[in-house]
N, C-alpha and C positions, 0 to 999 in steps of 0.2 A: 425527521432527518432524511428519510429516504434510504435507498440501498446503496448510494454512492455519494462521494463528495469529499471535500476537504473540511477538516475540523480543527479548531484551536486545541492544542494539547490539553488534555484533561476534561474535554467536553463530550467525549464518546468513549465507550469501553468495549472490550471483547465480549463481556456479558450481554451488553445491549445488542451487539451484532447477532449473537446466538439467539437472543430473545426475538429479534426481528425475523430471522429465518423461520423460527417455529410458528410465527403468526401467518406465514404464507398459506393461503387457502388450499394450495396443492401439496402441502408438506407431507400428507399421507403417502405421496408417491416417492418421497425421498428415502433412499437406502444408503446414501453415503454423503458425508460433508467433508470437504478438504479445505484446509485453511493455511494460508501463508502469512507469517508475521515477520515483517522486516524490522530489524533493530539497528541501532547505531553501533557500527563496528569501531573498535578501538584503534585501528590503523588504516592508513590509506593503501591503495593498490600497490604503491611503491614502498610500503613499510614504515612510513612516518607515523608518529603517534598522534591520534586524534584526541583533542581535548573536549570538544563539543561540536554540535552542529546547529545551524539555524536553518529553518525551512520556511520559505515563502511561496506564494502561488499567485497567479492571475486567477483569483478565486472563481469568478463567474464562468470563465472559460474552462477552468479545471473541473468544476462541478458538471458542466455540460459534457465534456469529453469523457469523464469517468462514468457518467450515466449512460452515454452512448455505447461505451465498451461493454458495460453490463447488459444493456438491452440487446446488443448484437450477439453476445455469447449465449444469452438465454434462449436464442432461437435454435441452438444446437440440439440435436436429438438426445433425449434423456436428461437434459439440464433443466432444473426447476428454478433455481435462483443463483444470481451472481451479485456479490457485493464487493465494493472497493472503497475503503475509508483511509484517507491519507491525512496525517496530522501536520500541523503547522506550529511554529514557535521555536523555542530553544530546547535542545535535548542533550543529555549527558550520555556517555557511552553505556550501552546496554538497554537504553529505553526504547520502547516501541515507536516505530515511525509509520507503519502502514499495516492494515489488515485487509486480506483478500480472501473471500469465502466463495466456494462453489458447492452448491447442493444439487444432487442429481440422483437418478434412479440406481446407478451402480458405480462402484469405485473406478471401473475402467473408463467411464464417461467423464468423471470429475477431474482426474489428474491432468490430462492434456489441456483441459479448459483452464484449470488453475494456472498452469505454466504460461499459457497464452495471455491470460488476464494480466499477470505480472509483467510480462515482456511488453505488452501494449501500453499499460499505464506509464511505464518507464520511458517509452518512446514518444507517446502522444500527449501526455498531460503537461501543461505549463507549470511545473513544480520545480523550484530551484533550491539548491542547498548551498550554504556557506560553511565550508570546513574550517574549523579553527584547529591548527596543528602546532605541535611543538617539535622543533628541529632537534637534532642530536646535541647541538651546542646550547640548547635551552631557549633559543630565540623562538618567539611566537609569530605566526603569520596566519592570515585568513584569506580565503578566496571563494568566489561563487562558482559552482558547477551545476549544470542542469542534470537531471536524472539520467538523460540519455548519454551524457559524457561520463557518468560515474559507474557504468556497467563493469 
């Protein structure tokens, strides 16, 4: 599966990500692993109730961009491995959407790189989400937003 890419919901796990990093031949240099888990929030930025999300991607390009982000960030001093795994499909509130992992020599090295990895995938990867919301009066609506618009 590699260290980055989009995956159909249910085909990749947090445990698999941790197993992957421990197989890195330079894992003996790792002193800190920082992880970001993005989950489905139950309300929109303006307070409307989210019923569910659908995520789609231009998969080939998304895989390429996520891999490039990881490779770029792995060039940083003290960084051993970066992984970004984004899920596609239909999601309920509270379900995992994305895992980002940064392994490095020290905690001071991994936290800034983790933040940058998250910001970059949101801005650069062609991943799109459709929010299904319920208005106050009970009416349902759905609309597509790109990750960069959903910040």
